[in-house]
N, C-alpha and C positions, 0 to 999 in steps of 0.2 A: 679533531675532525679533519685536519689538513690531509692526513693519509687517505681519507675516503674520497678525496678529489682526484686521486691518482687513477690510472686506467683500470686496474683490476684488484681492488683490495681483498677480494675473496681468494685470490691466488697467492697472497703474501704468506710468509711463514707464520706458524702458530707461536703464541707466547709460551715460554718455558714455565710450566708449573713448578712451584717450590719443591714438592716431593720429588719430581723428576730431576731438578737441579741438584738436590741432595744426593740422589742415587748416582748421578754423573760424577759429582765431586768425590764421593766415597770410592767409586771405581777408579777414578783418576789417581787419587791419593794412594790407593792400595797397589797400584801398578809398579811402584818402585822407581819409576822414571822421574828424574828431576824435572824434566820438561812437563810431564803430565801433572806432577804435584803443583807446579807453577800455574798450569791451566786451571786446576781446581781452585786455587787461591784467587786467580783473576776472575773466575766465574762467579764466586760468591760476592766479590767486591762489585762487579758489574751489575749483578742482580740487585744487591741492596742499594746501590747508588744510581740505578737506572742508566748505566753508562754503556756506550758503544764499545765493542772490543778494542778498537784503535785507541780510544780514550783511556781505557784501563791499562793497556800495554805501554802507553807512553808516560805513565805516572813516574815521577822521580821522588826521591826522598824529600826534596825541597818543596814539592807540591802538596805534601801531607802536613797539616797544621794541627797540633794537639792542644786542646784546651785544658787549662788547669781547673776550671770550674765544673760543677756538676751539670749533667745534661738536663735539659728542659724539653718541653713539647716541641720546640723549634730549634733549639741549640743543642747539638750533640757533642760528643767528646772529641770528635775529629772532623775537620773540614778539609776537603781536597780541592785544589784549584786545577781546573782543566784548561789547558792551552793558555798558560800564563803569558801576559802581554810582553813582559821583559824578563830576562834572566838577571842574575845578580850583578852583571856588569852594566845593566841599563839598556841593552840593545833590544829592540823589538823582536819578538818571536816571529818566525815565518809561518808557523802552523796555527790555524784557527779551527774552531769547531765546525761541524757540518753546517750549522746555521750561521756561519761567518762571524762568530763571537770570540772574544778573548776573555779570560778570567772568569769563566763559569765556576761557581762554587757549589759543592755538594757536601751535605752533612751526613755523617755516619754516627751511629750510637745515640740517636735521638729517641724520644719516647716511642715513636711509631716503629722504629727498627727493633727496639727492645721488646715491644708488645708482639712483634712478629717473630720473636726468638732469633733475631739476627744481630743482637748487640755484640756478639763475638767478632763481627766484621771490623768494628772500630779497633778492637784489640789486635786483630790481624794487621791492620794498617800501621798501628803503632810499632808492632814487632818488625814489620818489613822496613819501616823508616829507620829503625835503630840499627839494622844490619847493612845499610847502604850509605855510601857517601852522598853528600848533598845533591849533586847533579846526576847521580847514577840512577838509571831506571830500576824500578822495583822488579821488573820482569825482563828476562833476557831472551824472550821469544817473539817471533813475528806473528802477525795476524794469521798467516797461512799455517804456521805450526800450531797455533791455538785452535784453529778450525779443524786441523787434522786430529788433534787430541780429542776434541769434542765429538767429532764424527765417529772416532774409534770407540768412544764410550757409549754413544747411542747404539752403535752396531752390536757391541758386546752385551748390552743390557736389553736388546730387543725393543728399543724405543724409536726406531727409525720412522715409524708411522706418525710420530708427533709432528713431522715436518718442521723441525727446529734447526736453527743454526746458532752460533755464538751470539749473534745479534738478538736472538729471541730472549736473552736475559734482560735486555733493555725493556722489553714489553712484558715479560713475566713478572718482574718486580712490581710495577704499578698495578698489574692485573691482580696479583696475589694480595697486595696491600689494600686495594679497593674491595676485593671480595671478602677479606678478613676484617673489614672496617677499621683498618689501621690508619688509612689516609682517605680523604675525600677527593673528588675529582679536581677540585681547585688546587 
């Protein structure tokens, strides 16, 4: 409800519906561009994890933690740490989340993600982790490049009327999961 205390919640962007997110990802992946393929991967990770674009694009291999145990309703196959407080040398990180937090954790591949047919996102994170050095970012694009790829896909698909931006994936994931009874509001 915090967002409704802002000046004009009705003028904010729309949540990105999952079918539209899939269309955008398919278009981006089919483009042949490495940058666009990365944008498609970042989009599904952000959607499934309710992440901001800057959070997805700042993920490193070290921030992806793979579980050896089977997923449960609350414990998935992969956990991702957002804005880790310290790096491997023990120095405090300079970047915090938008809510001024360190060490936010997000679970992927849990029962809700699997029920929503997004269990593949955990596999994607595992693959990306295996292809990068520990401190290397999973994506080598900026938020501006991600935005440009996303807007190009919306334009090409005739989806501009949705009033979506890459940040819409953060709202589309929870909206889709609540609508599909995969997660409750709590």
